[in-house]
C-alpha positions in Angstrom: -92.1 -31.1 11.9 -88.4 -31.1 11.9 -86.3 -28.1 12.2 -82.9 -28.2 11.6 -80.6 -25.8 14.0 -77.4 -25.3 11.0 -74.2 -23.6 12.9 -71.6 -22.2 9.9 -68.5 -21.4 10.3 -64.8 -21.7 10.0 -64.2 -22.4 14.1 -60.0 -22.4 12.9 -60.4 -18.4 12.5 -61.8 -16.9 16.2 -64.9 -15.3 15.7 -65.8 -16.7 12.5 -66.6 -20.3 14.2 -69.1 -18.5 16.1 -71.9 -19.9 14.3 -70.4 -23.9 15.2 -69.8 -23.1 18.7 -72.9 -22.1 19.3 -74.9 -24.7 17.8 -72.3 -26.7 20.0 -73.2 -24.9 23.4 -76.9 -24.9 22.1 -76.4 -29.3 21.8 -74.9 -29.4 24.9 -77.0 -27.5 27.2 -80.2 -27.5 25.8 -82.6 -30.6 25.7 -85.7 -29.9 23.0 -89.2 -30.7 23.6 -92.7 -30.4 21.6 -94.6 -27.9 23.5 -97.5 -29.3 22.5 -97.3 -33.9 23.0 -100.1 -33.6 20.3 -98.1 -32.4 17.5 -94.2 -33.3 17.6 -91.5 -31.6 16.4 -88.2 -32.7 15.8 -85.0 -30.5 16.3 -81.5 -31.4 14.9 -78.7 -29.5 15.9 -76.0 -30.1 13.1 -72.1 -28.6 12.7 -72.3 -27.1 8.7 -68.5 -25.8 9.4 -67.7 -24.2 6.0 -69.6 -27.5 3.9 -71.8 -24.9 1.7 -73.3 -26.8 -1.2 -72.7 -29.8 0.1 -75.1 -29.1 2.6 -77.9 -29.0 0.0 -79.9 -32.1 0.6 -79.6 -32.0 5.0 -81.1 -28.4 4.1 -84.7 -29.6 1.8 -84.9 -32.4 3.9 -85.8 -30.1 7.2 -89.9 -27.9 7.2 -87.9 -25.5 8.7 -84.4 -24.3 9.3 -82.3 -22.5 11.9 -78.7 -21.4 10.5 -76.3 -19.4 13.4 -73.5 -18.2 11.2 -71.6 -14.4 11.6 -72.6 -11.7 9.1 -71.0 -8.9 7.4 -73.1 -5.5 8.1 -72.3 -2.0 7.0 -71.6 0.3 10.0 -71.8 -2.2 12.7 -69.8 -3.1 16.0 -68.3 -6.0 16.3 -70.8 -8.4 18.9 -74.0 -6.5 17.1 -76.7 -9.4 16.1 -79.6 -9.2 13.3 -82.2 -11.4 12.9 -83.6 -12.6 9.8 -85.9 -14.0 7.1 -84.0 -15.7 4.1 -87.2 -14.1 2.1 -86.7 -11.1 3.6 -82.5 -10.3 4.3 -81.6 -6.7 5.5 -79.8 -4.2 3.4 -77.5 -3.3 5.1 -76.4 -7.4 5.0 -73.0 -7.4 2.9 -72.4 -11.1 3.3 -69.3 -10.2 1.8 -66.8 -10.6 5.1 -65.8 -14.1 4.4 -65.9 -16.5 1.9 -68.0 -19.3 3.8 -70.8 -17.0 4.2 -70.3 -16.3 0.3 -71.1 -19.4 0.1 -73.7 -20.2 2.3 -75.5 -16.9 0.4 -74.8 -18.9 -3.0 -76.4 -22.4 -1.4 -79.2 -20.7 -0.3 -80.2 -19.0 -3.2 -79.6 -21.9 -5.1 -81.5 -24.2 -3.5 -84.3 -21.5 -3.5 -83.8 -21.1 -7.3 -84.8 -25.7 -7.9 -88.0 -24.5 -5.4 -86.3 -26.7 -2.6 -85.7 -24.4 0.5 -87.8 -24.1 3.4 -88.2 -21.2 5.3 -85.0 -20.6 6.9 -84.7 -18.2 9.6 -81.1 -16.5 10.2 -79.0 -15.2 13.5 -75.9 -13.9 12.7 -73.4 -11.4 14.4 -70.6 -9.3 13.2 -67.3 -10.8 13.4 -63.8 -9.5 14.9 -62.2 -10.7 11.6 -58.6 -12.1 11.9 -55.8 -12.6 9.8 -54.2 -15.9 9.0 -53.6 -16.6 11.5 -55.9 -20.0 13.5 -57.2 -18.5 16.9 -60.3 -21.4 18.4 -60.4 -18.0 20.9 -63.6 -15.7 21.1 -63.4 -11.8 20.8 -65.2 -10.4 24.2 -67.8 -8.6 21.6 -69.0 -11.7 20.6 -69.1 -14.0 23.3 -71.1 -11.2 25.2 -73.4 -11.1 21.6 -74.0 -15.2 21.6 -76.1 -14.4 24.8 -78.5 -12.7 22.7 -78.0 -14.4 19.4 -78.6 -17.5 22.1 -82.2 -16.3 23.0 -83.4 -15.2 19.9 -82.6 -18.8 18.8 -84.8 -19.8 21.9 -87.2 -17.8 21.2 -87.6 -18.8 17.4 -87.5 -22.5 18.3 -90.9 -21.8 20.9 -92.9 -20.1 18.2 -92.2 -23.1 16.3 -93.6 -25.1 19.2 -90.4 -25.9 20.5 -89.5 -26.1 24.6 -86.1 -25.7 25.1 -84.8 -26.7 28.9 -81.6 -25.7 29.4 -79.9 -29.1 31.3 -76.1 -27.8 32.0 -74.0 -24.8 31.5 -71.4 -25.3 30.2 -68.8 -22.5 28.8 -69.0 -20.9 25.2 -65.6 -20.7 25.2 -64.8 -23.9 26.7 -67.4 -25.4 23.3 -64.9 -23.3 20.6 -62.0 -24.8 22.2 -63.2 -28.4 21.7 -65.3 -27.4 18.7 -62.8 -29.6 16.0 -63.5 -32.8 18.1 -67.5 -32.6 17.6 -70.3 -33.0 19.8 
């Protein structure tokens, strides 16, 4: 089985890049091995940025996809985390926060219509939306909420036969500051 961890977001706008930053954090700080060596599982972590529809060939080449992103939720607080399957999106998720969110939603729907969408699990966090100024700094609430996103991602992988071993302890903000380089 092949599992894709796909970090989505615009790293130039602070919290809106959390999906990319957290995917890079997982790549730098963890190693992934099958829980059962007789049942091979591959994990690939990809910075999907704001590529949306350009990711279709990538998404369709995996058995399962875990998306890390920010989400818009009516009445939620900055840093609140929501985890759900794409085929069961809660009604409170509005997907209205930024252009990259809407584009990713449309991309997933397009792949679904074509019958090529693997099971997709989404872990999203409510960001502090900034204006037009470029910023790599994450808000304190999103940094705190990212800890829950991390534990939910590790739990999702464990449920799918992947053992995640923490091998490094680089700070999320440090990684966010360097995400433009790629990891």
